[in-house]
DSSP file (Angstrom, degrees, kcal/mol; ACC not computed):
  #  RESIDUE AA STRUCTURE BP1 BP2  ACC     N-H-->O    O-->H-N    N-H-->O    O-->H-N    TCO  KAPPA ALPHA  PHI   PSI    X-CA   Y-CA   Z-CA
    1    1 A X              0   0    0      0, 0.0     2,-0.2     0, 0.0    77,-0.2   0.000 360.0 360.0 360.0 147.0  177.6    6.1  -15.0
    2    2 A X  E     -A   77   0A   0     75,-2.5    75,-2.3    77,-0.0     2,-0.3  -0.644 360.0-137.2 -96.2 153.1  174.6    3.9  -15.3
    3    3 A X  E     -A   76   0A   0    103,-0.3   103,-3.0    -2,-0.2     2,-0.4  -0.856  16.7-158.9-113.5 152.1  171.2    5.0  -14.0
    4    4 A X  E     -AB  75 105A   0     71,-3.1    71,-2.0    -2,-0.3     2,-0.6  -0.972  17.2-138.9-130.9 130.4  168.8    2.6  -12.1
    5    5 A X  E     -AB  74 104A   0     99,-3.1    99,-2.4    -2,-0.4     2,-0.6  -0.882  25.4-158.6 -87.4 128.8  165.1    2.7  -11.4
    6    6 A X  E     -AB  73 103A   0     67,-2.7    67,-1.7    -2,-0.6     2,-0.6  -0.938   3.9-162.0-114.9 117.6  164.7    1.6   -7.7
    7    7 A X  E     -AB  72 102A   0     95,-3.1    95,-2.1    -2,-0.6     2,-0.5  -0.918   8.1-148.0-104.5 115.2  161.2    0.3   -6.8
    8    8 A X  E     -AB  71 101A   0     63,-2.7    62,-3.6    -2,-0.6    63,-1.5  -0.730  21.9-168.0 -80.7 126.1  160.2    0.1   -3.2
    9    9 A X  E     +AB  69 100A   0     91,-2.6    91,-2.2    -2,-0.5     2,-0.3  -0.901  12.5 163.6-118.4 142.6  157.8   -2.9   -2.5
   10   10 A X        -     0   0    0     58,-1.9    89,-0.2    -2,-0.3    87,-0.1  -0.981  46.0-127.8-154.0 157.9  155.7   -3.7    0.4
   11   11 A X  S    S+     0   0    0     87,-0.5     2,-0.6    -2,-0.3    86,-0.1   0.649 101.0  66.1 -73.3 -14.6  152.8   -5.9    1.4
   12   12 A X  S    S-     0   0    0     84,-0.4     5,-0.1    56,-0.1    -1,-0.1  -0.936  93.8-116.8-111.7 118.3  151.2   -2.7    2.8
   13   13 A X     >  -     0   0    0     -2,-0.6     4,-2.6     1,-0.1     3,-0.3  -0.137  23.5-121.6 -48.3 144.9  150.2    0.0    0.4
   14   14 A X  H  > S+     0   0    0     37,-0.4     4,-2.6     1,-0.2     5,-0.3   0.889 112.8  55.3 -64.6 -38.6  152.1    3.4    1.0
   15   15 A X  H  > S+     0   0    0     36,-0.3     4,-1.9     2,-0.2    -1,-0.2   0.880 109.2  45.6 -61.5 -35.9  148.8    5.2    1.7
   16   16 A X  H  > S+     0   0    0     -3,-0.3     4,-2.4     2,-0.2     5,-0.2   0.921 112.2  50.7 -68.1 -46.1  147.9    2.8    4.3
   17   17 A X  H  X S+     0   0    0     -4,-2.6     4,-1.3     1,-0.2    -2,-0.2   0.911 113.8  44.4 -56.2 -40.5  151.3    3.0    5.9
   18   18 A X  H  < S+     0   0    0     -4,-2.6    -1,-0.2     1,-0.2    -2,-0.2   0.870 113.0  51.6 -70.9 -35.8  151.2    6.8    5.9
   19   19 A X  H  < S+     0   0    0     -4,-1.9    -1,-0.2    -5,-0.3    -2,-0.2   0.884 113.3  45.5 -69.4 -28.0  147.5    6.8    7.3
   20   20 A X  H  < S+     0   0    0     -4,-2.4    -1,-0.2    -5,-0.1    -2,-0.2   0.719  93.8  96.9 -87.1 -19.7  148.4    4.5   10.1
   21   21 A X     <  -     0   0    0     -4,-1.3     2,-0.1    -5,-0.2    -3,-0.0  -0.407  69.4-130.9 -71.1 136.1  151.7    6.2   11.2
   22   22 A X     >  -     0   0    0     -2,-0.1     4,-2.4     1,-0.1     5,-0.2  -0.359  32.8-101.6 -74.9 169.1  151.8    8.7   14.1
   23   23 A X  H  > S+     0   0    0      1,-0.2     4,-2.5     2,-0.2     5,-0.2   0.908 126.0  50.0 -62.4 -42.9  153.4   12.1   13.7
   24   24 A X  H  > S+     0   0    0      2,-0.2     4,-3.0     1,-0.2     5,-0.2   0.917 110.1  48.6 -62.8 -45.4  156.5   10.6   15.6
   25   25 A X  H  > S+     0   0    0      2,-0.2     4,-2.2     1,-0.2    -1,-0.2   0.861 112.1  48.2 -62.1 -36.7  156.6    7.6   13.4
   26   26 A X  H  X S+     0   0    0     -4,-2.4     4,-2.0     2,-0.2    -2,-0.2   0.916 113.9  49.1 -69.2 -43.2  156.4    9.7   10.3
   27   27 A X  H  X S+     0   0    0     -4,-2.5     4,-2.8     2,-0.2     5,-0.2   0.937 111.7  46.7 -58.8 -49.4  159.2   12.1   11.7
   28   28 A X  H  X S+     0   0    0     -4,-3.0     4,-2.8     1,-0.2     5,-0.2   0.936 111.3  51.8 -66.0 -39.9  161.5    9.3   12.6
   29   29 A X  H  X S+     0   0    0     -4,-2.2     4,-1.8    -5,-0.2    -1,-0.2   0.876 109.8  50.0 -61.0 -35.2  161.0    7.6    9.2
   30   30 A X  H  X S+     0   0    0     -4,-2.0     4,-2.8     2,-0.2     5,-0.2   0.933 109.0  52.7 -65.2 -46.9  161.8   10.9    7.5
   31   31 A X  H  X S+     0   0    0     -4,-2.8     4,-2.3     1,-0.2    -2,-0.2   0.937 108.7  48.3 -50.1 -48.2  165.0   11.2    9.6
   32   32 A X  H  X S+     0   0    0     -4,-2.8     4,-2.3     1,-0.2    -1,-0.2   0.899 113.3  50.1 -65.1 -35.6  166.1    7.7    8.6
   33   33 A X  H  X S+     0   0    0     -4,-1.8     4,-3.0     2,-0.2    -1,-0.2   0.891 111.3  46.8 -66.9 -41.9  165.4    8.7    4.9
   34   34 A X  H  X S+     0   0    0     -4,-2.8     4,-1.6     2,-0.2    -1,-0.2   0.852 110.7  52.8 -73.3 -33.6  167.4   11.9    5.2
   35   35 A X  H >X S+     0   0    0     -4,-2.3     4,-1.6    -5,-0.2     3,-0.6   0.970 112.2  45.3 -62.0 -56.3  170.3   10.0    6.9
   36   36 A X  H 3X S+     0   0    0     -4,-2.3     4,-2.8     1,-0.2    -2,-0.2   0.915 111.3  53.7 -61.4 -45.2  170.4    7.5    4.1
   37   37 A X  H 3< S+     0   0    0     -4,-3.0    -1,-0.2     1,-0.2    -2,-0.2   0.822 104.5  54.7 -55.1 -33.4  170.1   10.3    1.5
   38   38 A X  H X< S+     0   0    0     -4,-1.6     3,-0.8    -3,-0.6    -1,-0.2   0.903 112.7  44.3 -63.5 -47.1  173.1   12.1    3.1
   39   39 A X  H 3< S+     0   0    0     -4,-1.6     3,-0.3     1,-0.2    -2,-0.2   0.881 119.6  39.0 -61.6 -41.6  175.1    8.9    2.6
   40   40 A X  T >X S+     0   0    0     -4,-2.8     3,-2.4     1,-0.2     4,-1.6   0.181  79.5 123.0-100.3  17.7  173.9    8.2   -0.9
   41   41 A X  T <4 S+     0   0    0     -3,-0.8     3,-0.2     1,-0.3    -1,-0.2   0.826  72.6  51.8 -50.2 -41.8  174.0   11.9   -2.2
   42   42 A X  T 34 S+     0   0    0     -3,-0.3    -1,-0.3     1,-0.2    -2,-0.1   0.537 112.7  45.2 -77.3  -7.9  176.3   11.3   -5.0
   43   43 A X  T <4 S+     0   0    0     -3,-2.4    33,-2.2    32,-0.1     2,-0.4   0.591  87.4 103.9 -99.0 -21.5  174.1    8.4   -6.4
   44   44 A X  E  <  +C   75   0A   0     -4,-1.6    31,-0.2    -3,-0.2     3,-0.2  -0.512  30.8 161.9 -76.4 121.8  170.8   10.1   -6.0
   45   45 A X  E    S-     0   0A   0     29,-2.7     2,-0.3    -2,-0.4    30,-0.2   0.770  85.0  -1.1 -98.1 -47.9  169.4   11.4   -9.4
   46   46 A X  E     -C   74   0A   0     28,-2.0    28,-3.0     1,-0.1    -1,-0.4  -0.938  61.6-151.3-148.1 121.4  165.8   11.7   -8.1
   47   47 A X  E     -     0   0A   0     -2,-0.3    -1,-0.1    26,-0.2     2,-0.1   0.742  41.6-160.8 -69.8 -23.0  165.1   10.7   -4.4
   48   48 A X  E     -     0   0A   0     25,-0.1     2,-0.3    23,-0.1    25,-0.2  -0.396   2.4-114.9  83.8-157.2  161.5    9.9   -5.8
   49   49 A X  E     -C   72   0A   0     23,-0.9    23,-1.6    -3,-0.1    -3,-0.0  -0.984  31.3 -69.2-171.7 169.1  158.4    9.6   -3.7
   50   50 A X  E     -C   71   0A   0     -2,-0.3     2,-0.3    21,-0.2    21,-0.3  -0.340  49.0-149.5 -69.6 168.1  155.8    7.3   -2.5
   51   51 A X        -     0   0    0     19,-2.6   -37,-0.4     1,-0.1   -36,-0.3  -0.929  14.3-176.6-135.9 153.2  153.3    6.1   -5.1
   52   52 A X        +     0   0    0      1,-0.3    17,-0.1    -2,-0.3    -1,-0.1   0.132  50.6  12.3-124.3-122.0  149.6    5.1   -4.9
   53   53 A X        +     0   0    0     -2,-0.0    -1,-0.3     1,-0.0     2,-0.3  -0.290  62.9 171.1 -70.9 143.4  147.1    3.8   -7.4
   54   54 A X        -     0   0    0     -3,-0.1    11,-1.7    11,-0.1     2,-0.3  -0.819  17.2-149.2-135.8 173.4  148.2    2.5  -10.8
   55   55 A X  E     -D   64   0B   0      9,-0.3     2,-0.4    -2,-0.3     9,-0.3  -0.968   8.7-139.2-148.5 165.0  146.9    0.6  -13.9
   56   56 A X  E     -D   63   0B   0      7,-3.7     7,-2.0    -2,-0.3     2,-0.4  -0.973  11.6-162.7-124.3 131.6  148.2   -1.7  -16.5
   57   57 A X  E     +D   62   0B   0     -2,-0.4     5,-0.2     5,-0.2     2,-0.2  -0.988  17.6 164.1-115.8 134.2  147.4   -1.5  -20.2
   58   58 A X  E >   -D   61   0B   0      3,-3.1     3,-0.6    -2,-0.4    -2,-0.0  -0.733  53.0 -81.4-131.8-177.7  148.0   -4.4  -22.6
   59   59 A X  T 3  S+     0   0    0      1,-0.2     3,-0.0    -2,-0.2    -1,-0.0   0.843 126.1   8.1 -55.3 -41.9  146.9   -5.6  -26.1
   60   60 A X  T 3  S+     0   0    0      1,-0.0     2,-0.3    -3,-0.0    -1,-0.2   0.068 124.8  59.0-132.0  22.9  143.6   -7.0  -24.9
   61   61 A X  E <   -D   58   0B   0     -3,-0.6    -3,-3.1     2,-0.0     2,-0.4  -1.000  47.2-162.4-155.4 150.2  143.3   -5.9  -21.3
   62   62 A X  E     +D   57   0B   0     -2,-0.3     2,-0.3    -5,-0.2    -5,-0.2  -0.956  31.6 166.1-130.7 117.3  143.3   -3.0  -18.8
   63   63 A X  E     -D   56   0B   0     -7,-2.0    -7,-3.7    -2,-0.4     2,-0.1  -0.777  41.5 -92.2-126.5 163.9  144.0   -3.9  -15.3
   64   64 A X  E     -D   55   0B   0     -2,-0.3    -9,-0.3    -9,-0.3     3,-0.1  -0.417  53.6-112.5 -71.2 161.3  144.9   -2.3  -11.9
   65   65 A X        -     0   0    0    -11,-1.7     2,-0.8     1,-0.1    -9,-0.1   0.028  46.1 -57.8 -90.1-160.8  148.7   -2.1  -11.3
   66   66 A X    >   -     0   0    0      1,-0.2     3,-1.7   -11,-0.1    -1,-0.1  -0.674  42.5-163.3 -92.9 109.7  151.0   -3.7   -9.0
   67   67 A X  T 3  S+     0   0    0     -2,-0.8    -1,-0.2     1,-0.3   -57,-0.1   0.613  85.3  66.2 -67.5  -6.4  149.8   -2.9   -5.3
   68   68 A X  T 3  S+     0   0    0    -59,-0.1   -58,-1.9   -55,-0.1     2,-0.7   0.673  75.7  92.8 -92.2 -13.3  153.1   -3.9   -3.9
   69   69 A X  E <   +A    9   0A   0     -3,-1.7   -60,-0.3   -60,-0.2   -55,-0.2  -0.698  46.3 166.1 -79.1 117.0  155.0   -1.0   -5.6
   70   70 A X  E     -     0   0A   0    -62,-3.6   -19,-2.6    -2,-0.7     2,-0.3   0.561  56.0 -16.6-108.7 -12.7  155.0    1.7   -2.9
   71   71 A X  E     -AC   8  50A   0    -63,-1.5   -63,-2.7   -21,-0.3    -1,-0.3  -0.983  54.2-142.0-178.4 168.9  157.6    4.2   -4.1
   72   72 A X  E     -AC   7  49A   0    -23,-1.6   -23,-0.9    -2,-0.3     2,-0.3  -0.969   9.4-178.4-143.0 158.8  160.5    4.9   -6.3
   73   73 A X  E     -A    6   0A   0    -67,-1.7   -67,-2.7    -2,-0.3     2,-0.5  -0.910  22.1-134.8-138.5 170.7  163.8    6.6   -6.6
   74   74 A X  E     +AC   5  46A   0    -28,-3.0   -29,-2.7    -2,-0.3   -28,-2.0  -0.991  29.6 177.9-124.2 122.3  166.5    6.9   -9.6
   75   75 A X  E     -AC   4  44A   0    -71,-2.0   -71,-3.1    -2,-0.5     2,-0.4  -0.834  18.1-142.9-122.8 165.3  170.0    6.4   -8.6
   76   76 A X  E     +A    3   0A   0    -33,-2.2     2,-0.3    -2,-0.3   -73,-0.2  -0.981  31.1 140.8-129.1 139.3  173.3    6.3  -10.6
   77   77 A X  E     -A    2   0A   0    -75,-2.3   -75,-2.5    -2,-0.4     3,-0.1  -0.943  59.5 -98.0-162.1 171.3  176.3    4.1  -10.0
   78   78 A X  S    S+     0   0    0     -2,-0.3     2,-0.3   -77,-0.2   -75,-0.1   0.804 100.1   3.3 -58.5 -36.2  179.0    2.1  -11.9
   79   79 A X     >  -     0   0    0    -77,-0.1     4,-1.4     1,-0.1    -1,-0.1  -0.920  68.7-109.9-153.1 164.7  177.2   -1.2  -11.6
   80   80 A X  H  > S+     0   0    0     -2,-0.3     4,-2.6     2,-0.2     5,-0.2   0.899 119.2  60.0 -68.1 -42.2  174.1   -2.9  -10.4
   81   81 A X  H  > S+     0   0    0      1,-0.2     4,-1.9     2,-0.2    -1,-0.2   0.883 103.9  50.4 -54.7 -39.8  176.3   -4.4   -7.6
   82   82 A X  H  > S+     0   0    0      1,-0.2     4,-1.9     2,-0.2    -1,-0.2   0.907 110.9  49.3 -70.1 -35.0  177.2   -0.9   -6.3
   83   83 A X  H  X S+     0   0    0     -4,-1.4     4,-1.6     1,-0.2    -2,-0.2   0.885 108.9  50.3 -69.5 -34.7  173.6    0.1   -6.2
   84   84 A X  H  < S+     0   0    0     -4,-2.6     4,-0.4     1,-0.2    -1,-0.2   0.845 108.7  52.9 -74.0 -29.6  172.6   -2.9   -4.4
   85   85 A X  H >< S+     0   0    0     -4,-1.9     3,-0.7    -5,-0.2     4,-0.4   0.850 107.6  53.5 -66.3 -37.2  175.3   -2.3   -1.8
   86   86 A X  H 3< S+     0   0    0     -4,-1.9     3,-0.5     1,-0.2    -2,-0.2   0.868 109.9  47.4 -62.8 -35.1  174.0    1.2   -1.3
   87   87 A X  T >< S+     0   0    0     -4,-1.6     3,-1.6     1,-0.2    -1,-0.2   0.436  81.2  97.5 -89.2   2.6  170.6   -0.2   -0.7
   88   88 A X  T <  S+     0   0    0     -3,-0.7    -1,-0.2    -4,-0.4    -2,-0.1   0.887  97.0  30.3 -54.8 -48.4  171.6   -2.8    1.9
   89   89 A X  T 3  S+     0   0    0     -3,-0.5    -1,-0.3    -4,-0.4    -2,-0.1  -0.134  86.1 147.7-104.2  33.6  170.8   -0.5    4.8
   90   90 A X    X   -     0   0    0     -3,-1.6     3,-0.9     1,-0.1     4,-0.1  -0.416  54.4-126.4 -68.6 147.9  167.9    1.5    3.3
   91   91 A X  G >  S+     0   0    0      1,-0.3     3,-1.5     2,-0.2     4,-0.3   0.657 103.8  71.5 -70.8 -21.5  165.3    2.7    5.6
   92   92 A X  G >  S+     0   0    0      1,-0.3     3,-1.1     2,-0.2    -1,-0.3   0.786  86.4  64.7 -67.5 -26.0  162.5    1.2    3.5
   93   93 A X  G <  S+     0   0    0     -3,-0.9    -1,-0.3     1,-0.2     6,-0.2   0.586  99.4  56.3 -71.3 -13.4  163.7   -2.3    4.5
   94   94 A X  G <  S+     0   0    0     -3,-1.5    -1,-0.2    -4,-0.1    -2,-0.2   0.456  84.2 110.0 -98.3  -7.7  162.5   -1.2    8.2
   95   95 A X  S <  S-     0   0    0     -3,-1.1     4,-0.2    -4,-0.3    -3,-0.0  -0.249  80.2 -88.3 -68.2 158.6  158.9   -0.4    7.2
   96   96 A X  S    S+     0   0    0      2,-0.1   -84,-0.4   -86,-0.1   -85,-0.1  -0.170  91.7  29.2 -64.5 161.3  156.0   -2.5    8.3
   97   97 A X  S    S-     0   0    0    -86,-0.1     2,-0.9   -87,-0.1     0, 0.0  -0.119 115.0 -40.4  83.2 174.3  154.9   -5.4    6.1
   98   98 A X  S    S-     0   0    0     -2,-0.0   -87,-0.5     2,-0.0     2,-0.4  -0.692  73.7-174.1 -74.7 103.0  157.1   -7.5    3.8
   99   99 A X        +     0   0    0     -2,-0.9     2,-0.3    -4,-0.2   -89,-0.2  -0.782  13.9 158.6-112.3 142.2  159.3   -4.9    2.4
  100  100 A X  E     -B    9   0A   0    -91,-2.2   -91,-2.6    -2,-0.4     2,-0.4  -0.946  27.4-134.9-144.9 170.5  161.9   -5.3   -0.4
  101  101 A X  E     -B    8   0A   0     -2,-0.3     2,-0.4   -93,-0.2   -93,-0.2  -0.999  12.2-159.2-133.3 134.6  163.6   -3.1   -3.0
  102  102 A X  E     -B    7   0A   0    -95,-2.1   -95,-3.1    -2,-0.4     2,-0.5  -0.939   2.1-159.8-108.8 129.5  164.2   -3.8   -6.7
  103  103 A X  E     -B    6   0A   0     -2,-0.4     2,-0.5   -97,-0.2   -97,-0.2  -0.958   9.6-176.5-114.7 130.6  166.8   -2.1   -8.8
  104  104 A X  E     -B    5   0A   0    -99,-2.4   -99,-3.1    -2,-0.5     2,-0.3  -0.984  22.6-127.8-130.0 120.7  166.5   -2.1  -12.6
  105  105 A X  E     -B    4   0A   0     -2,-0.5  -101,-0.3  -101,-0.3     2,-0.3  -0.507  18.1-125.7 -71.6 129.9  169.1   -0.7  -14.9
  106  106 A X        -     0   0    0   -103,-3.0  -103,-0.3    -2,-0.3     2,-0.3  -0.576  25.4-154.3 -65.4 133.7  168.1    1.9  -17.5
  107  107 A X        -     0   0    0     -2,-0.3     2,-0.0  -105,-0.1     3,-0.0  -0.847  26.4 -97.2-108.3 149.9  169.3    0.8  -21.0
  108  108 A X        -     0   0    0     -2,-0.3     2,-0.6     1,-0.1    -1,-0.0  -0.376  35.5-117.8 -66.0 148.4  170.0    3.3  -23.8
  109  109 A X    >   -     0   0    0      1,-0.1     3,-2.2    -2,-0.0     4,-0.4  -0.768  36.9-112.1 -84.7 116.3  167.1    3.8  -26.3
  110  110 A X  T 3  S+     0   0    0     -2,-0.6    -1,-0.1     1,-0.3    -3,-0.0  -0.215 100.1  18.3 -48.0 137.1  168.4    2.7  -29.7
  111  111 A X  T 3  S+     0   0    0      1,-0.0    -1,-0.3    -3,-0.0    -2,-0.0   0.331 106.4  83.8  86.3  -5.7  168.8    5.6  -32.0
  112  112 A X    <   +     0   0    0     -3,-2.2    -2,-0.1     2,-0.0     2,-0.1   0.525  58.4 112.1-104.9  -8.7  168.8    8.3  -29.3
  113  113 A X              0   0    0     -4,-0.4    -2,-0.0     1,-0.2    -5,-0.0  -0.400 360.0 360.0 -69.4 146.5  172.5    8.0  -28.4
  114  114 A X              0   0    0     -2,-0.1    -1,-0.2     0, 0.0    -2,-0.0   0.446 360.0 360.0 -75.3 360.0  174.5   11.2  -29.4
């Protein structure tokens, strides 16, 4: 099976979404995530978590990271198409702001294969 890094993105930072949410909204959101996780259980390697501040280091620069990335998961599936199908009804797509999900396939590291 292939593994995929799933990045949850939104125009509203995760910390702001959580700070604004009422207890009822938080509970409802977690119920939605738990329902999705039950459906996707065989594909979930790491359900992940929300993420906050980040930074980027380059050859000649250090900057703040991508504020649109609000969380991650690691999933496994036979193909990218299978992961995308699994994500079609993901609860993140119902969160406030312009929300999207990106799936990125992990490639084997040369020289580390058994």
